[in-house]
C-alpha positions, 0 to 999 in steps of 0.5 A: 212911354208914359206921359211923365216919361216924355217931358223927362226925355225932352228935358234930357235931349235939350240938356244933352245938346246944351251940354255939348255946346257948353263943352265944345265952347270951353275946350273940354274933351268929353269921353264916354262915362262908365256904365251906370247902375240899374234903376232904383227898382232893380230893372235896367229898362226905361223909366217906370210909372212912378217917374223913376229914371231908367238908371242911376249913377252916384254923385262922387267927390274927387279931382276933376280934370279937363285934360284931353288926348290928341293924335299927333305926328312925330317930326322935326322943327322947321323946313328950309332949302339950302341952295348952291353957292358956287357953280360946278359939279356936285361931288358930295352931299350930306346923307339924308337923315344926317345931322350937320352941325356948325362948321361941318360939311353940307356939300362939296362942289368940285372938291370944295366943301361948303360948311354950315354956320349958324345965322338966320339970313342966307350968305349972299356975298363974299366978305372982305376987309372993309365990309360992314353989316349984320352978316359980318357979325354973324360970321364973327359970332361963328368964328368966336364960337369955334375958338378963333379970337383976336377980333371984336365981334361987331359989324365991321370986317377988319384986318383982325377978322381977316386974320381969324378967317385965314386961321379957319381956312388953314384948319380946313386945308383951304387957300388962306385968302382972308375972304369968305363967301357962299362958296365956303359957308352957308347959314342956317339958324342952328344944326340941321337935319337933312330931309332930302337932297335936291341934287346928286353927285355928278349933277352940275349946279348953278348958284341959287340952285337947290342942293338940300332940303333940311329941317331943324335937328330938334324933334317935335310933334304936330297936331291939329285941334278944333278952334273950339278947343284952342283954349286947352292948347295955349303956348306953354301948356304942359303935355305928355307924348306917348311914342309908338314904342309906348315911351312917355316923354314930357313937353310943352306946347311951343307954338300955336297957329294963328289961322284956322283951316278945314281938315283934309277929311271930307267927312270932317270939315271942322275948322282947326289950328295947328299946334307944335309940341317941343320935348323937354329932353329931345335927345331921348326921342326915338322914332321914325319921322311921321310916326303917329303919337298920342299927346295928353294935354294937361288941362285945369284940375279942380280938387275935391269937388262933387261931380256927376256924369254929364248926361245926368243933367236936366234943363229945368223948366224955369231955367238953369240946370238940375239933377234927378235925385233918387232916394227911398224909391222916389225921385225929385229934381234938385237944382245945381250950379255947374262948374268945370266939364271934363272926362265925361263928368261935370262939377256940381254944387247945390244945397242938399247935394252930397257925395253918394247920392244917386242921380238919374241917367239914361239907360246904357 
């Protein structure tokens, strides 16, 4: 290696490290660049004695995006337990994988069904005329949604509420008491999907004992991303998800974790945060739980800009960055301003820089 080559190699090494830090800090995903052209003298080896680079690549004009790809897992939204309301022998339980909607059966104890109603807090008491509270409102909201009317939806359990409950009980061939409690309904935030049963028909259960583990019925994707790339996965970021069968469906980032943790891989302890993606049309999602998927994060796009491969950049002795322009068998350094990184390239601008110029890069 000649004396002129060694400083150039050192400058590229310094620059390569700086570029990696810059890209990681900005959240851009750098991918492999295409194979460069041969050196200006036609060789593909190391720089020659004239100071020409080992290889060159063109300055191109076009759109640059810092989109990235992440490996994710297909699943369902949320997870919670459905615990028993009444005591007795479990005689029926909803099947694993089934979706239970409002007013449908979750399980039965000695032939008495416990049905799903929508609400954020558990059903913890038997409601009757004169009771007041948020649980009364949740019950009345469900009755109204099912078409039972004639009462005000508020936090007071009146005789009119009791009359509506009796009509609901009659529709399910239940004893018309006008009171309702955990032995007849259980609350969950929305329709649920049964993940697994905590007890089997024939088991004797007690109030508060586990009966079902459920998730939300909505399909979602989860993945983890390094903290340094968190800017590329903000809430609302648009994505495309490629399912195992090759189908691509649009969606967006719906939740981003607030606590970083090291990965499970002992070879990669990079701090990461969890990201959840919701689909625009969840009903179109097909696939088995925990199936691997690919998430394309739609990042920023810069239109009609000049770019060069990241490894074409030089750290200039006086500070700043440049590229080594190769023209007419000679090479010269040209200072440039850096813009966005993405797809293994970087946006550059500078006096005298133009599309089609050849710039030096390391040999492939």
